[in-house]
C-alpha positions, 0 to 999 in steps of 0.5 A, a space after each residue: 082286492 086283487 083282480 083275477 086275470 081272465 082265464 087263458 084261452 086254450 092253446 094248440 098244445 092243450 087242444 091237441 091233447 083234448 082232441 086226441 083224448 076224445 078221439 081215442 075215447 069214442 074210438 074205444 067205445 065204438 070198438 067195444 059196442 059196434 065193431 073192432 075196426 073202430 079201433 083203427 081211429 085210435 091207431 091213427 091218432 096215436 101215430 099222429 101224436 108220435 109223429 108230432 112229438 118229433 117233427 112239431 108238425 100235425 094236420 090238426 095243429 095246422 087246422 087249429 092254428 088257422 082257426 085262431 088258436 094261440 100257439 103253445 110251447 110245443 109249436 113255437 
């Protein structure tokens, strides 16, 4: 009987995608039901993601690395 390997921890790459998705989702919900100004959060998140795609630097990635999240392929 084969032993299952333990489930790998979320790495910085996957946590970045998760955080961006959650931020954009809540931003759009707040923009729909409260004020359109909440959509600015989605703009900031998308600009950060675009900048991180080219430079491999992101404030969120820095914080995640300091909290002990393992690096993924994109931030090595």
